[in-house]
Each structure stands twice: as structure tokens, then as C-alpha cells.
C-alpha angles and dihedrals in degrees: 000000000000092000090051092048093051092048091047094051094044094050090044091056092047093045093050091048092052091042091054091054089050090044093240125151117261088239091060090047092053093048090051089048090054091049091053093048095042131092093268094063128014095350093210098146125084108163096073096149093053091046091050090051091053090044091055089063087055088063090047094055093042091055090045090054090047090054090052089059094056123089131165091232091055093049093046093051091049096035097120093052096038099044094030111043094016097050093043092050094051093047096047094044092046094051093047094050091042091054092048091050091049089050088058091053099254119155114260090249091055092044091051092050096045091047090052092049095049095044092067127081133203112275094179096052097039095050092048094048093046090048092049090050092046091236099117092102096044120103089256090051094049094050090045092053091048092055091047090051092057092044089054090051090048090060090070098064090041089057088055098042102045096064089048097052089047092065110122116255094015099148101117129048110003097173096083097055091042092049091051091048093050091047088054089047091051090049091051091049092049095047098043096044092046091052089046093052100044109023111023098062090056091044093053091043088060094045093047092049090061088065094214111130094203092056091051091049092047089051091053092049091047094052092047095050092040091056090046090050091049095055091043089056088054089057093255133117120287087224090064092057091048091050091052091048090052092047094052090051093043091081094052126094088240094068095101093051092044091049091050093047095048097044099084091052092045094048095048095044092045089053089055090047094054091044089053089051090051090058088065092066111107115204092201090059090048092051096043094042099036092124092049091046091052091051091047092051093048091043094050093048093048096041095049093044089052097046094045092047090048093050092050092048092050088054088053100253116154115270093241091051093044093051092045091052091046093054093045094052098042094107130089117257139232091250087061088066090052090054091046090053091048092048090047090052090056092041095243093132125044123225095261095051092044090051092050092049093048091048090049090052093048094049097044093046090049089055093047100091090053092045092050093043094053100029094104093045091048092049091050092049091049091049092044095228138093122235133194114261110269111261122231113269133202110301118263117255110280093022127105131214132170090352140135125255116207114200108204130016103218121123094299094046091050094051091050094047091049092056092046090050091050090054092044091238116157115249143153126210125212122197136160099207104102094197093050092047092048094049094043092051090048087052090055099259124146104240138137130205111240146114108259090205090068117098091214093050091052091048091050089050089056100252091161091063099030119124096201139011125198124200106201102171120095104233116113094193093054091042092054092049091047092049090054090052093045093051089050093052099038118005092182101054115109113238126201118193127198117209135175092235140352096263094110097032096114093048092050092047090049090049091058108274112153092206134001115207124190126228154312123339104355090034090053092048092048090050090051090051091054092045094051093043093050088046091059101256114150115259094235092057091048092054092047092053094047092049090050091051093051092052091059089063130222099285092059100055089134090261127259138242101258098197121179100295099056110107111205117213123204090249089058100047091102093056110108119235137196127241126182117211122189112208114230127214091262098044108136094222094063110126095015122117115266094221091057092065109099131168126164113258096011132094131182104244098183143346126216124189122229090266091057097256114140115233123215103231113236138151091274098052116108132191115260133190111272094026115146107219114198109206127194126201144080117330099251092045090049093053091049092049091050092053092049092050091052095042095245090130125054090221110104122221112280 
């Protein structure tokens, strides 16, 4: 096994290196590597069963990562495109390929599987190519992403159905086995999502509070594999459980950190998976059936381009956009290989058919960068007219563009974010204090849990397209290391650094800081001035806002979420802080009037209902279960007020 693993890793490195020079996708390189190592070429591997077991975990982590990318808000905002164009494309393509397979005398189970495989396109390759060509935010890019989202969703029922239709002797009534499978699937969804909603946030709060990266990573791996084990015990695919686990964590503020932590495992295991798929390629089949393979490749490209274009036109997209999207998505996708592996495991597809499908995927995916690059030009030539390049549109939900990244959400980070919010400037905040992140999110702030010093976290926060980055923590060593990483990822982004004094100013400037601003109140206001100026706000408005802030005086700086990492000094005890309290079902204040709650040294700054809506506090407003009460005051008074609100003290409100 060890010899096979060493050979596999060595050939993978060499294949990717060669593939990069030829501008091929890593997936294609891994498939070619598997072909070389497999029985049809050099036949150097022997531990196929062990490799397949490891490769199966590659699918698990890929589906987990896919689940992290899904959110209900994203689907709702893109519902017309996703469930309109996307659903129509999958249905039309599936029916067309199913009919063709039946025409060539395949069994209905084989036809169903092949149709499912060929209906999907490559999310990984398409997103990367569109990003590299800066077309992700164009109309073509947005429609393309919508179709890919639905295709990714369509994988889930296929993972349930394929093992069912592979049952021996299943020629009569199929509804009963399918109904049982979908009931099990519904049970898995209900159990996993319930755990994810009620237990996992508290679990990850505890793990994050330990501040040991390895414990957080181990927790993520444990949850992923546990969900996969659960669905496997129900007789379903492990990939389904992993997808559900990712989806339930996709709504949490830990999703960036989890995604960054899981990526190395996913990438390595997915490489092994694609290599194992490559070993299934049979060169004899490719030689003997070269003419058939060529026809299949051309047929798949034309058929998918036609069905996708047709679906987009039916949903009233412009012809140029529809044709461009159709050409870009004409290839087979990486999830097709997962379905091929699953069908092979249940002996639905024979070796020859599997080999032809894998070869089709390799060839069409190799052609994808060229197809995407020239899709607009091809569509314009076909339509015999020239069109203006599509202008950039509003970013898709969950994506960032021309925004500000704030590293750290202490007092300085909160002052900066408040000014940016007032000016309606796009920004994202990163902080590693789980208590602070939790309370800030409950208070309606835009913040994500993540270590800004992580390359993956910065990439997820959109560093490559950021206009400005602000380092608010006072640690010259960390700031220098972060500056080196920032300049590697985006040499053009402007970087502002906050320091306690000017001792390390020269080092920070030399490391790439655009401006270095010293300390607390005046430092914060100066930082805000730079942020607003670099964001295009008029100078007069900046001065007016800064003057207004100075008049309020230091002790009324709106408070800040102190978290666990804030260290209060005696000179700062009078500074007011913020504390968010969520009222439980048994809170004693439920039903009482908000304005009747009084406690020395504490005021209610704002009140949000369970659905997130902010309530204007008046004499008629009462406390309700699920309310988020934002308190302002000194730290000890805040903690006492929180306990009284939740009934953890026997002392009633005064």
C-alpha cells in the first residue's frame, strides 16, 4: 500500500506540473495520472481496494464543501435563474440523453444513469475559468452559475436513486423502494439539519473558545464523517450525509474557517479520487472505439449546447447570452465521475461503457477553457452581429467585489465598520473571538469568524478583488506576516494598519502598508478618514462626520462588543460596552413593557425580533421570546442585566 501511495503522489505531482504548462485543469491531470498508473498502461498499482476506500472520502469532503456554499438566502435571491433556467436545462438534457440511450438498446437503468452523468457540467472548471477571465459577474456568468447551482442540487437525488435502481430483480414496481429511500432521505435531512440548527452552533462555540486550531479542525472532520456514517447506516450514500452536514454549517459564522480548514483534506482526497477514476480508462477500448468516442464527444457538446441554449431562451434570456452559456456548459462535469464510480460499484455500467464515459469527460473538460474563452465570440459569429462586451453587474450573493476587508473587530474595527455602514460601502469583517462574533451577529452586524492570517480565509473574503484592507489589531509581528501574504495575493490592494505607537512604522511601510495610523480615538478617526477618502466619499462630508463624532466625547463611542480577548485596563473601565442578549422561552421579562426595564448603568440600545426586524422602542412595545436585546453600559452592569433578563438571578428588574 505504501509503495502505491508514493507512486500515486509522485505521478500526481508530475502530471499536475505538466498539466499546468499545457494549461490543463488539475482534474484532467489527475485522470491522466490514473490512466498511466492503471492496468491499461504501466500497471504499477496493486492496492486498488484501499485506494478506492480513500478516494470515497474525497467524494465525502467534496460534497461537504459543496454544502457549505449553499444558503437559503442565495437560492431565494437567484430562484428564478436557478429553478427556472437550471431546472429546465437538467430536465431537457436528461430526457434527450435518456431517449438516445434507449435508442441504442440500453436498459432503462443504464439509460437513467448515463443521462444523469451527461446532464451535469463542471462547476470547478467553469467557475475558475470565468473568474480568471473576469466574467463571473457578467450576465453570461450569472446565468451559468445559476444553472450550475441547480445541477449541484440535482446530484443529491441521483445519489439516492442510483443505488435503488441497481437492486437485483428490479423490473416491476419501483415506487416502493424509491419511496422508502426518499423517506430515509427526508429522515436524514430532518435529523442532520435539526442537529445543525440546535446543537452544532453551541458545539463550535465551545471548540472555537479553546483557541486551538487542531481541535477546531478535528471537530470539523468529526462532524463531516459522523454525518456520512449516519446516512450510510440508513442505506444511503455517504456523500449525501456530508452534503447535509456542509449545508447545516453553511449558515453559521464559522463557515469561512471551516471551509479553509477542510480544503487541504478535500483537495488531497479528491486528487486520489480522480486518479482512481483514471485507472478505469481502458486504452484498448479507446483504440477500438475511437470513432464511437469521437461521435459521442461531438454529440454531447452539441446536444448540451442546444438544450442549455433552448432552456435559457425559454426563460427569456437574450439569444447571445443563451448561446454563450450553452457553449460554456457543454462539457461533462466532475460529479459525473462520482456517479460513474457509484454506478460501477453497483455494477450498473460495464467496463467498456464506463471507459467511454470517462474518456468523454476528460476530452470535453480539456476543451472547456477554450470553449468558455471563445463562447461569446462564437455566439456572435453564429448570430452574425457584434455586441458590446457585457458590463459587470451587481455581485452574486456571497461574492465580494471592490469592497473593504476589516481584520479584527475590537473597538477600532467596530468604529470603522460603523462609518462604512453609514456610507453604504461594502465590507466584510474577520475576527477570531467566537464570543465577539456571536454577539455582534446577534446584534445585526456583518462579521465572519476566521483567522485573517490564513490564505484561504483571505481568498474566501475576496482579497483578490478587494479595494481596501484594514488591519486593526496591535501586533507588529502578525501585521508584518499578514502584509507579506496580502501583497502576494493582491499587490494592488490598499492596506491601512493601526498601531499603538509609531515604533514599527518604517517596517510596516516597507512591508507594503499604504498608511500606518497610531492608536485609540484620534487614531480610529484618522483611519476612518482614510477609509472614506479611499472609498470615494467627498472630503467635506468626511470632516463633518469626524467633527460630529468628536463632539459626542470618548465615553459615548456607541460601546463595543468586548468578547473574550478584550483586556480592560483600569483607565478604560468607564468606557461603555455592548452586550447582546437573546430572550429564551422561559425568560421572566416576556410580555412586560420594554420601557419598564431599568437597571443602573445600563440602557437598551436596540431591540430586534426573532426574524431580524428592528423594533422602534415605544411605550407599547413588549418583550417577546427570541428577541435580541442590545444593551449598552459598563461590563459588570451588562452581565448583571443579561442575567436578570434571562431569569438567572432571583432579583427582579428594578
